C-alpha positions in Angstrom: 108.5 20.4 8.0 109.3 16.7 7.0 112.4 16.3 5.2 112.7 13.4 2.6 116.0 12.9 3.5 114.7 11.0 6.8 113.4 8.0 5.2 112.7 6.0 8.2 109.4 8.1 8.6 107.9 6.4 5.6 108.8 3.1 6.8 107.1 4.0 10.0 103.9 5.1 8.1 103.9 2.0 6.0 103.9 0.0 9.5 101.4 2.2 10.6 99.1 1.5 7.6 99.9 -2.2 7.8 98.8 -2.4 11.5 95.5 -0.2 11.1 94.9 -2.8 8.1 95.3 -5.8 10.1 93.1 -4.5 12.7 90.0 -2.9 10.5 90.3 -3.9 6.9 92.7 -5.0 4.4 91.4 -2.5 2.0 93.2 0.0 4.1 96.4 -1.2 2.2 95.5 0.8 -0.6 96.7 4.2 1.4 100.3 3.0 0.4 99.4 3.7 -3.2 99.2 7.9 -2.7 102.7 7.3 -0.5 104.3 5.5 -3.1 103.2 7.7 -5.9 104.5 10.7 -3.5 108.0 9.0 -3.0 108.1 8.1 -7.0 107.3 12.1 -7.7 110.2 13.2 -5.1 112.7 10.7 -7.2 113.1 8.1 -4.3 114.9 5.3 -5.7 112.8 2.4 -6.8 114.8 0.0 -4.3 113.3 2.3 -1.4 109.9 2.4 -2.3 109.9 -1.3 -3.1 111.4 -1.7 0.2 108.6 0.4 2.0 106.1 -1.6 0.2 107.3 -5.0 0.9 107.6 -4.0 4.5 103.9 -2.8 4.6 103.0 -6.1 3.3 105.2 -8.4 5.5 104.0 -6.1 8.4 100.2 -6.9 7.5 101.0 -10.7 7.8 102.9 -10.5 10.8 100.1 -8.4 12.4 97.4 -10.4 11.4 98.7 -13.5 12.8 99.5 -11.8 16.1 96.1 -10.8 16.3 94.7 -14.2 15.5 97.0 -15.7 18.4 94.9 -13.5 21.0 91.4 -14.4 19.9 91.3 -17.9 21.3 89.2 -18.5 24.6 90.9 -19.4 27.9 90.0 -23.0 28.9 89.4 -23.6 32.8 91.3 -23.9 34.8 94.3 -22.3 33.7 97.7 -20.8 34.9 97.6 -17.0 34.8 100.2 -14.9 35.8 100.1 -11.2 37.1 101.6 -8.3 35.2 102.5 -5.0 37.0 99.4 -3.5 35.6 96.5 -4.0 38.3 94.9 -1.8 41.1 93.1 -2.7 44.3 90.1 -0.5 45.1 87.4 -1.2 47.4 86.8 -4.9 47.8 88.1 -6.0 44.1 91.3 -6.6 42.6 91.6 -5.9 38.9 94.2 -6.0 36.2 95.9 -7.8 33.6 97.6 -11.2 33.8 99.3 -13.5 31.3 98.6 -17.0 30.0 101.5 -19.6 29.3 101.5 -18.1 25.8 102.1 -14.4 26.9 98.6 -13.4 26.0 96.8 -10.7 28.2 93.5 -11.0 30.0 91.6 -8.5 32.1 90.8 -10.3 35.5 88.4 -9.1 38.2 88.5 -10.8 41.9 86.4 -9.9 44.7 87.9 -10.0 48.2 86.1 -12.2 50.9 87.3 -10.2 53.7 89.1 -7.3 54.7 92.1 -9.5 56.0 92.4 -11.0 52.3 92.5 -7.5 51.0 95.1 -6.4 53.4 97.2 -9.2 52.6 97.2 -8.5 48.8 98.2 -4.9 49.5 101.5 -5.7 51.3 103.5 -7.1 48.2 103.9 -6.7 44.8 101.6 -9.2 42.4 103.8 -8.9 39.5 105.2 -12.3 38.4 102.8 -14.3 40.7 101.3 -17.3 39.0 98.0 -18.6 39.8 95.9 -21.7 38.9 92.6 -19.7 38.2 88.9 -21.1 37.7 86.4 -18.5 36.4 84.5 -17.5 33.6 85.5 -15.5 30.3 82.8 -12.8 30.3 81.9 -10.4 27.4 83.2 -6.8 28.4 80.3 -4.7 29.5 78.8 -2.6 26.6 79.2 1.2 26.8 75.8 3.4 27.9 76.1 5.4 25.1 78.5 6.1 22.0 80.6 8.6 24.1 81.0 6.7 27.3 84.0 4.4 28.5 84.3 1.4 26.2 85.7 -1.6 27.9 85.8 -3.4 24.8 88.0 -0.7 23.0 90.2 -0.7 26.2 90.9 -4.2 26.0 91.7 -4.0 22.2 94.2 -1.1 22.8 95.9 -3.7 25.6 96.1 -6.8 23.3 93.8 -8.3 25.8 91.6 -11.3 25.1 88.4 -10.5 27.1 87.4 -10.3 31.0 87.7 -13.0 33.2 85.8 -13.4 36.6 87.6 -15.3 39.2 85.8 -17.8 41.2 88.6 -19.1 42.8 92.4 -19.6 42.5 95.5 -21.4 43.9 99.1 -19.5 43.9 101.3 -21.8 42.6 104.8 -19.4 42.4 106.5 -16.3 41.6 108.1 -16.3 38.2 111.4 -14.3 38.5 112.5 -12.0 35.9 114.1 -8.7 35.6 111.0 -7.1 34.7 109.3 -8.6 37.8 112.4 -7.6 40.1 111.9 -4.1 38.8 108.1 -4.1 39.5 108.7 -5.5 43.0 111.3 -2.4 43.4 108.7 -0.1 41.9 106.2 -1.5 44.5 108.7 -0.8 47.3 109.1 2.7 46.1 105.5 3.4 46.1 105.3 2.1 49.8 108.0 4.2 50.9 106.8 7.2 49.5 103.0 6.6 51.0 105.0 6.0 54.6 107.7 8.9 54.6 106.3 11.7 52.6 103.3 13.8 53.9 100.0 12.8 52.3 99.4 16.0 50.3 102.7 15.3 48.6 102.3 11.6 48.0 100.3 11.4 45.0 102.3 13.7 43.2 105.7 12.2 44.3 104.2 8.7 43.0 102.9 10.2 39.7 106.1 12.2 38.6 108.7 9.5 40.1 107.4 6.2 39.3 104.6 6.9 37.0 101.7 5.8 39.4 98.5 8.2 39.2 95.9 5.9 41.6 96.2 8.0 44.5 95.5 11.3 42.3 92.9 13.0 43.7 89.8 13.4 41.3 89.1 17.2 41.6 92.8 18.2 41.4 92.8 16.0 38.1 90.0 17.7 36.8 91.7 20.9 37.9 94.7 20.1 36.1 92.5 19.0 32.9 91.2 22.6 32.4 94.5 24.2 32.7 95.5 21.6 29.9 98.8 20.5 32.5 97.7 17.1 33.0 100.7 15.8 30.5 103.0 16.9 33.2 102.2 14.2 35.5 102.9 11.8 32.7 106.6 10.8 32.7 107.7 11.9 29.4 110.8 13.1 27.5 111.6 15.8 29.4 111.4 13.6 32.4 113.6 11.3 31.1 115.9 14.0 29.8 116.2 15.2 33.6 116.9 11.7 34.9 119.6 10.9 32.2 121.1 14.4 32.9 121.3 13.9 36.5 122.7 9.9 36.1 125.2 11.4 33.6 126.4 14.4 35.3 126.8 12.4 38.6 129.2 10.0 37.0 131.0 12.5 35.4 131.5 13.9 38.9 132.4 10.7 40.5 135.4 10.6 37.9 133.8 8.2 35.4 134.8 8.5 31.8 132.3 9.9 29.5 132.6 6.9 27.4 131.5 4.3 30.2 129.2 7.1 31.6 127.2 6.7 28.2 127.4 2.8 28.4 126.2 3.1 32.1 123.3 5.4 31.0 122.4 2.8 28.2 121.6 0.2 30.7 120.1 2.4 33.4 117.5 4.2 31.2 115.4 1.1 30.1 115.8 -0.2 34.2 114.4 3.4 34.7 111.5 2.9 31.9 110.1 0.0 33.7 110.6 1.4 37.2 108.4 4.4 35.8 105.7 2.2 34.8 106.4 1.7 31.2 104.3 4.2 30.0 104.4 4.7 26.0 105.7 8.2 26.3 108.3 6.7 28.6 109.5 4.2 26.2 109.2 6.4 23.5 111.7 8.8 25.1 114.1 6.1 26.3 114.3 4.3 23.1 114.9 7.8 21.2 117.5 8.7 23.3 119.5 5.1 23.5 119.4 5.0 19.7 120.9 8.4 19.3 123.3 7.6 21.9 124.2 4.5 20.0 124.6 6.0 16.6 127.1 8.7 17.9 129.7 5.8 18.6 129.9 5.1 14.5 127.9 8.3 13.3 124.9 10.4 14.0 121.3 9.4 13.7 118.9 12.0 13.2 116.1 12.4 15.9 113.3 12.1 13.4 114.9 8.6 12.3 115.2 7.8 15.9 111.8 8.7 16.6 110.6 6.3 13.5 112.6 3.4 14.4 111.3 3.2 18.0 107.6 3.6 16.9 108.5 0.7 14.4 109.9 -1.7 17.4 107.2 -0.7 19.7 104.1 -1.3 16.7 105.9 -4.8 16.2 106.3 -5.6 19.9 102.6 -4.7 20.5 100.7 -4.1 17.2 97.5 -3.1 19.4 99.4 -0.1 20.8 98.5 2.4 18.1 95.1 2.4 19.8 96.5 3.6 23.1 95.4 7.3 23.6 99.2 7.9 25.4 100.8 6.4 22.5 99.4 8.4 20.0 99.5 11.6 21.8 103.0 11.1 22.5 104.4 10.2 19.4 102.1 13.0 17.3 103.5 15.7 20.0 107.1 14.8 19.4 106.8 14.5 15.7 105.5 18.3 16.0 108.5 19.4 18.0 111.3 17.5 15.9 109.7 18.8 12.5 109.3 22.6 13.8 112.5 23.1 15.8 114.1 25.4 13.3 111.0 27.6 13.5 111.1 27.3 17.4 114.7 28.5 17.2 114.4 31.7 15.0 113.4 33.1 18.6 115.7 33.6 21.5 113.6 34.6 24.2 112.8 31.7 26.4 109.4 32.8 26.9 108.6 33.0 23.4 110.2 29.5 22.8 108.3 28.4 25.8 104.6 29.3 23.9 105.7 28.0 20.6 106.6 24.7 22.2 103.4 24.6 23.7 101.5 25.9 20.4 103.0 23.5 18.0 102.4 20.3 20.0 99.1 21.1 21.0 98.5 22.1 17.1 99.3 18.7 15.9 97.5 16.7 18.7 94.0 18.9 19.1 91.9 16.9 16.6 92.9 13.6 18.2 92.2 15.6 21.8 88.8 16.4 20.4 88.2 12.7 19.1 89.0 11.3 22.6 88.0 13.8 25.0 85.4 16.1 23.1 86.9 19.3 24.4 90.0 21.1 24.7 91.9 23.4 27.3 92.3 27.2 25.7 94.0 28.5 28.6 96.7 25.7 28.1 98.7 27.7 25.7 99.4 30.3 28.1 99.4 28.3 31.5 102.1 25.6 30.1 104.4 28.6 29.4 105.1 28.8 33.2 103.9 25.2 34.4 106.2 23.5 32.1 109.4 24.8 33.5 108.1 25.0 36.9 107.4 21.1 37.0 110.4 20.2 34.8 113.1 22.2 36.6 111.8 22.6 40.2 109.3 20.2 41.4 110.3 17.1 39.7 114.0 17.4 40.8 112.9 18.6 44.1 110.6 15.1 44.6 113.6 13.2 43.3 116.0 14.9 45.8 113.3 14.4 48.5 112.8 10.6 47.6 116.8 10.0 47.8 116.9 11.9 51.0 114.2 10.1 52.5 116.3 6.8 52.2 119.7 8.3 53.1 119.3 10.9 55.9 115.5 10.8 57.2 115.8 13.8 59.3 117.0 16.2 56.6 114.1 14.9 54.4 111.5 15.6 57.3 113.1 19.1 57.2 112.8 19.4 53.7 109.1 18.3 53.8 108.6 20.9 56.5 110.0 23.7 53.9 108.3 22.2 51.0 105.0 21.2 51.9 103.4 24.8 52.5 105.0 26.1 49.4 103.5 23.4 47.3 100.0 23.9 49.0 100.4 27.5 48.0 100.9 26.5 44.4 97.6 23.9 44.7 96.0 27.0 46.2 96.8 29.1 42.9 95.9 26.1 40.4 92.5 25.7 42.3 91.9 29.4 41.6 93.1 29.4 38.0 90.8 26.4 37.1 87.9 28.3 38.1 88.0 31.2 35.6 84.9 30.4 33.5 85.1 29.7 29.8 88.5 27.9 29.7 87.0 24.7 28.0 86.4 24.5 24.2 83.7 22.0 23.8 82.8 21.1 20.4 81.6 17.7 20.8 83.3 14.8 18.9 84.2 15.6 15.4 83.0 13.6 12.5 85.6 11.7 10.1 85.4 14.4 7.5 86.1 17.2 9.8 89.0 15.5 11.8 90.5 14.7 8.1 89.9 18.7 7.0 91.2 19.8 10.6 94.6 17.6 9.9 95.0 19.0 6.3 94.7 22.4 7.9 97.4 21.6 10.6 99.9 20.5 8.2 99.1 23.5 5.6 99.7 25.6 8.9 103.1 24.1 9.6 104.0 24.7 5.7 102.9 28.4 5.9 104.8 28.9 8.9 107.8 27.4 7.6 107.7 29.5 4.1 107.1 32.8 6.4 103.7 33.5 5.3 101.7 36.5 6.8 100.4 35.5 10.2 96.6 36.4 8.7 96.8 33.8 6.2 98.2 31.2 8.9 95.2 32.2 11.3 92.5 31.6 8.6 94.0 28.4 7.5 94.0 27.3 10.9 90.6 28.4 12.6 88.3 28.2 9.6 88.6 24.4 10.1 88.4 25.0 13.9 85.2 27.1 13.3 83.8 24.3 11.1 84.4 21.6 14.0 82.9 23.9 16.4 79.4 24.6 14.3 79.1 21.4 12.4 77.4 19.6 15.2 74.6 22.5 15.5 74.0 22.8 12.0 70.4 20.5 12.0 66.8 21.5 12.2 66.2 18.4 13.7 64.5 18.1 17.0 66.2 15.4 18.9 65.2 13.6 22.1 67.7 11.3 23.6 66.9 8.7 26.5 70.3 8.2 27.8 70.9 4.8 29.3 71.8 5.9 33.0 70.9 2.2 34.4 67.9 2.3 36.8 67.0 6.0 36.5 65.7 8.5 34.2 67.7 10.9 31.9 66.5 12.5 28.7 68.3 15.2 26.4 65.9 17.4 24.4 68.2 19.7 21.6 65.9 22.0 19.8 66.8 22.5 16.3 70.0 24.2 15.8 70.6 23.3 19.3 69.3 26.6 19.9 68.3 25.5 23.4 68.8 22.1 25.4 67.0 20.9 28.1 67.7 17.8 30.5 65.0 16.0 32.0 66.5 14.3 35.1 70.3 13.1 35.5 70.1 9.6 36.7 71.6 8.5 39.8 72.3 5.6 42.1 70.8 4.2 45.1 73.7 3.8 47.5 73.7 1.4 50.3 76.0 1.6 53.7 79.2 -0.5 52.9 81.7 -1.4 55.5 84.8 1.0 55.3 87.0 -1.4 53.6 84.9 -2.2 50.7 84.4 1.5 49.7 86.2 2.5 46.5 88.4 5.6 46.6 86.6 7.0 43.7 83.2 5.8 43.5 81.2 5.5 40.3 78.9 8.8 39.7 76.2 8.8 37.3 76.3 12.5 36.5 80.1 12.7 36.2 81.0 9.3 34.6 77.8 8.6 32.2 75.9 12.1 31.5 78.7 14.8 31.2 80.8 12.4 28.7 77.6 12.2 26.9 76.6 15.9 27.0 80.4 16.7 26.2 80.5 14.3 23.4 77.1 16.0 21.7 79.0 19.3 22.1 76.5 20.6 24.8 78.3 22.8 27.0 75.1 24.4 28.4 71.8 23.2 29.5 69.0 26.0 29.6 66.6 24.2 31.8 67.6 21.3 34.0 64.1 19.7 34.7 64.2 17.7 38.0 60.8 15.6 37.7 60.7 14.7 41.6 63.2 14.0 44.7 64.1 10.5 44.0 68.1 9.5 43.8 67.8 7.8 40.5 66.2 11.1 39.0 68.5 13.6 40.9 71.5 12.1 42.5 73.8 12.9 39.1 72.9 16.5 39.2 75.5 17.7 41.2 78.3 16.6 39.1 76.7 18.1 35.9 76.3 21.6 37.7 80.1 21.3 38.1 81.1 20.5 34.8 78.0 22.1 32.5 76.6 25.4 32.6 73.2 25.5 33.7 70.7 28.4 33.2 68.1 27.4 35.7 66.4 24.3 37.5 62.7 23.3 37.3 61.8 21.3 40.5 58.1 19.9 41.5 56.8 22.2 44.2 57.9 21.6 47.6 60.4 18.8 46.8 63.4 21.2 47.8 62.7 19.9 51.4 63.8 16.3 50.6 67.4 15.6 51.5 68.5 14.0 48.5 68.2 17.4 47.0 70.3 19.2 49.8 73.9 18.6 47.5 72.3 19.9 44.5 70.7 23.3 46.2 73.9 23.8 47.9 75.9 23.8 44.5 73.1 25.9 42.6 73.3 28.5 45.4 76.9 28.7 45.0 76.6 29.1 41.1 73.7 31.4 41.6 71.6 29.1 39.3 67.8 30.0 40.1 65.7 27.1 41.2 62.1 26.9 40.2 59.2 25.4 41.5 57.0 24.5 38.4 53.4 23.6 38.4 50.4 22.6 35.7 49.7 24.9 32.9 53.4 26.6 32.8 54.1 26.9 29.4 56.6 28.1 26.9 57.5 27.9 23.0 61.0 28.3 21.5 62.1 27.2 17.8 58.8 26.1 16.8 58.4 23.6 19.6 55.9 24.1 22.6 56.2 22.9 25.9 53.7 22.4 28.9 53.9 21.1 32.1 50.5 19.1 32.8 51.3 18.2 36.2 51.5 18.5 39.6 48.3 20.6 40.3 49.0 21.5 43.7 52.1 22.5 46.0 51.9 19.7 48.6 54.9 17.0 47.7 54.1 13.7 48.3 56.4 11.4 46.0 56.0 9.8 42.9 52.4 11.1 41.7 53.8 14.6 42.2 56.3 14.0 39.4 56.6 16.9 36.9 54.8 16.1 33.8 56.3 17.8 30.5 54.3 17.6 27.2 55.7 18.7 24.1 54.5 19.5 20.5 56.0 20.4 17.2 53.5 20.2 14.4 51.8 16.6 14.3 54.7 15.5 16.6 53.5 15.1 20.6 55.6 13.6 23.2 54.7 13.1 27.1 57.7 12.7 29.8 56.0 11.0 32.5 58.3 11.3 35.4 57.4 8.5 38.0 53.8 9.2 37.9 51.9 6.0 38.9 48.1 4.9 38.0 46.3 7.4 40.5 48.2 10.4 39.1 47.6 9.1 35.4 43.8 8.9 36.1 44.2 12.5 37.3 45.6 13.7 34.3 43.0 12.0 32.1 40.0 13.6 33.8 41.8 17.3 33.7 42.7 17.0 30.1 40.0 15.1 28.2 41.0 16.6 25.2 44.4 15.2 25.0 44.6 12.1 22.6 47.2 10.2 20.7 51.0 10.8 21.2 54.1 9.6 19.0 56.2 9.6 21.9 55.9 8.5 25.6 58.3 8.0 28.4 56.4 5.5 30.5 56.1 6.7 34.0 57.9 4.6 36.7 60.2 2.8 34.4 57.7 0.8 33.6 56.3 -0.6 36.8 53.2 -2.4 36.9 52.0 0.5 39.2 52.0 2.7 36.1 50.7 2.6 32.4 47.2 1.7 33.2 45.1 0.4 30.6 43.0 3.1 30.5 46.0 5.6 30.0 47.9 3.5 27.1 44.5 3.4 25.3 43.9 7.0 25.4 47.4 7.9 24.3 48.1 4.9 22.0 52.0 6.1 21.7 53.8 5.0 18.5 56.9 4.5 20.5 57.1 3.8 24.3 60.2 4.3 26.1 60.9 2.6 29.5 64.2 4.1 31.2 65.4 1.0 33.4 68.7 -0.7 34.0 69.4 -4.0 32.7 68.4 -6.9 34.9 67.3 -4.5 37.7 66.1 -5.8 41.0 62.7 -4.1 40.3 62.1 -6.3 37.3 61.4 -3.1 35.1 59.5 -2.7 32.8 57.5 -5.2 34.2 56.2 -8.0 31.6 52.6 -7.2 32.3 52.9 -3.6 31.2 55.0 -4.4 28.2 52.3 -6.9 26.9 49.8 -4.2 27.7 51.5 -2.3 25.1 52.2 -5.2 22.6 48.7 -6.3 22.6 47.8 -2.9 21.5 50.3 -3.2 18.5 52.6 -0.5 20.3 56.3 -0.3 19.8 58.3 -0.5 23.1 62.1 0.1 24.0 63.9 -0.2 27.3 67.1 1.6 27.7 68.5 -1.5 29.7 68.0 -3.6 26.6 68.8 -1.5 23.9 71.1 1.3 25.6 70.5 4.9 24.8 67.9 5.9 22.7 67.6 8.5 19.9 64.5 9.7 18.5 65.0 12.5 16.0 62.0 14.5 14.3 63.5 15.6 10.7 60.3 17.6 8.9 57.6 15.0 9.4 59.3 11.9 9.5 60.6 10.0 13.0 63.6 8.2 12.9 64.8 6.1 16.0 68.1 4.5 16.7 70.0 3.1 19.8 73.6 2.5 21.0 73.1 -1.3 21.0 70.8 -1.9 17.8 71.1 0.3 14.7 67.6 1.2 13.8 64.1 0.0 14.8 
């Protein structure tokens, strides 16, 4: 538990509050009131209480000024200098540069040729200064509330915006200690790529220099499912092992302990820079350094060292509190420091390993759910074996392999020959383990209230463990809030229909009351064109994986009861395969004979592998669930001829009626009008073919007179969807239209008899 003897933690807390208040609202400074009252009740001296308050006020002023300084837009042309945070991928160069005031900006540059790209790949860009012309643009808006938010990312990096470079001219290379270290890091990166076997390159770069750009997407996801991705982030244990190797090496060379300690003080910050300077690295290095320095005159508690390092880095970069790695690193370390006595009650290493994983996961689990919407349940067991395996075998082996490859290359080749098949066996085991079903807990993103309750339960759990309360009571305090998080997103009797912004494509999520069942109509997709090999990215953007899956997980949707693919066009089905790989799907509905199209091949292979039934549907098929009726109105034959054979779904709940038209065009609309003369006005229409002028005919619109019409179309798409003539047709009849490309993801919520509409870019309509 937190000891009131370690006063630095309260100074760190006051700095944290000041930083959040500077970013969000000055009113958050009132959070200091309960803290000062607590300290007063614990008989802290008035001097300390005043000092903590003054620290907060001073910090707020300093942070406010620092944030104002990065709000000024750039004036072009301007001098910009590269940091070591950049990536060359496909035909683009992206990363952070700094202006003359040391303010960061995110830049994007498109290579004009393969030769130019190749030349940039041959040297480190860190410290290279350019005269830049370009445009400062607003960061792209996220497709929905659970998607990657470029604006938030820039905020966490303290960057003023995005600059698209039109042309630039090299000026000079600015030499500095950090630039020289970045240059050496680049050389180590290249050396690993040239000497290590291809299967070992990504792991060696991640473990030794903190570079993850070559990590395989499938293996990264496997590590996420097992909860072991943290093993590839250079952390306190990595730093401890490196420090131990250097220190013991110096002692073996006959260096006195005092001198060895001083040398280590110099080496560790250099290693932090060489390893990429991640928050976890600097946190570990500064804590070790502070403790080592303090022992020259007197001991400094680890908790105080951690608090001082926190204050130092928040002052250095006030925006760092929004970095996920920064948050997780400090929280996990705090949990281990303050639970040390509890862990040391047990002597068996396997029990200690379990408890270390348990307490570190316990403090960060609400934060993990906030950022990633899911949690690995298997991590508690898996980490017992993988933490020591990676820390004491795989990491040291990689360090030894790297050192040997510089000194005795033939010996390194022999070691690679022995180690590579063993490491391949471990990869096979990891692949097998991650395939075990139901490893991930996906309750969706918790609310502020449920997060607060979760953290109250976490701190209460730590306290109850500390005072040795019965296990049953501890589990009740811990699990009841977790259960609340799990069910809170499902406790609504509303029918929710969401048109996910997937660019130029369709994707509709239908959630029945209490999430009793969830249906997904189409999955979006990207029209892919042949590119020259050098322009292809290592991990191409996938609508299913990068847009739809985060939305589903953010909503706490782990199972889709019916995946309805209206027809075999890539902008409707191309994302389906990635969704099947991440989300449980019970059955797939397709238009008759559409399975024969090439775009369906990958989906059908994945469905067969997972034994998911694929069912051809036709008009007059219907079902009822939770008071909601569903009927397919179209097609009426089994010959697939394209857009006009799209599955058309008709939904009713009480007086509410909705019609989802797929890509049906005017000819299909006329046939539907003739076949169903009894159908009249609907509340909600998903317009056919993205609002193309070949659909939404005047006769069709006048028959259904939809209160709300949604056009699912990409922003500034090449097809001009929705067509102006079509939009005007609706507007002339006084009908409301919304386009996902303009307003983002659109949610239509049926609450009793009232219909509420909101979008990700506009609050209400």
